[in-house]
C-alpha positions in Angstrom: 58.1 136.9 96.5 59.0 134.1 98.5 59.6 130.4 98.1 59.6 127.8 100.6 60.7 124.3 99.0 62.0 121.2 99.8 61.4 117.7 100.9 60.3 115.9 104.1 60.8 112.3 105.0 58.1 110.3 107.0 57.6 106.3 107.4 56.8 105.1 104.0 53.7 103.3 105.4 52.5 106.9 106.8 53.6 109.2 103.6 50.0 108.8 101.6 48.2 109.4 104.8 50.4 112.5 105.6 49.7 113.8 102.3 46.2 113.2 102.0 45.8 114.8 105.7 47.1 118.1 104.1 44.2 118.5 101.3 42.4 121.0 103.1 45.3 123.0 103.9 46.5 123.0 100.6 42.9 124.0 99.1 42.5 126.8 101.7 46.1 128.2 100.9 45.2 128.4 97.2 42.5 130.5 98.1 44.0 132.8 100.2 45.1 136.3 99.2 49.0 136.8 99.0 49.4 132.6 98.4 50.4 132.2 94.6 50.6 128.3 95.0 51.1 125.8 97.5 51.6 122.0 97.0 52.2 118.9 99.0 52.8 115.7 97.2 54.4 112.1 97.2 57.4 111.6 95.8 57.5 109.4 92.5 60.9 107.6 93.3 61.6 107.4 97.2 58.6 105.7 99.2 58.9 108.0 102.6 59.6 111.2 100.6 57.3 114.3 100.5 57.8 117.2 98.2 56.5 120.6 99.0 56.4 123.8 97.7 54.9 127.3 98.9 54.9 130.7 96.9 53.8 133.7 98.4 53.7 137.4 97.6 55.6 138.8 100.5 56.9 137.9 103.9 53.8 139.6 105.2 51.2 137.5 103.0 52.9 134.4 104.6 53.1 135.5 108.1 49.3 136.5 107.7 48.6 133.1 106.6 50.2 131.1 108.9 48.4 132.9 111.8 45.2 131.5 110.5 46.3 128.2 108.5 44.4 125.1 109.6 46.5 122.4 110.9 46.9 119.0 109.1 44.0 116.5 109.7 46.8 113.5 109.9 50.3 113.8 111.7 53.3 111.7 111.2 56.5 112.2 112.7 58.9 114.1 110.4 62.1 111.8 110.0 64.3 114.2 108.2 64.3 116.3 105.1 65.3 119.9 103.8 63.5 122.8 103.4 64.4 126.2 102.7 62.8 129.8 102.2 64.2 131.7 99.3 63.7 135.5 98.9 63.1 136.2 95.1 64.0 139.7 93.8 62.9 138.9 90.3 61.3 136.2 88.1 60.6 135.3 84.7 59.8 132.6 82.0 62.0 129.6 82.1 62.7 129.5 78.4 
């Protein structure tokens, strides 16, 4: 399993348009075989911060998705952030 997670920063006045511009991407990804989950959302605390998480069954599923994934309908300049890919060998309930 792969998890890609982190934060991106865009201009605060661009953030909501940036997030809204990814609605179709998120919708189609969630319907895609091999995608366990995908979310792109506005942060509750920091005005220009966008939180993202992608969960895929495998590296192959992620690569296959990226070949056909639609682009966002709105683009904003990424001003920074930190997004990392994690390879997970096992998982289970958190409690």
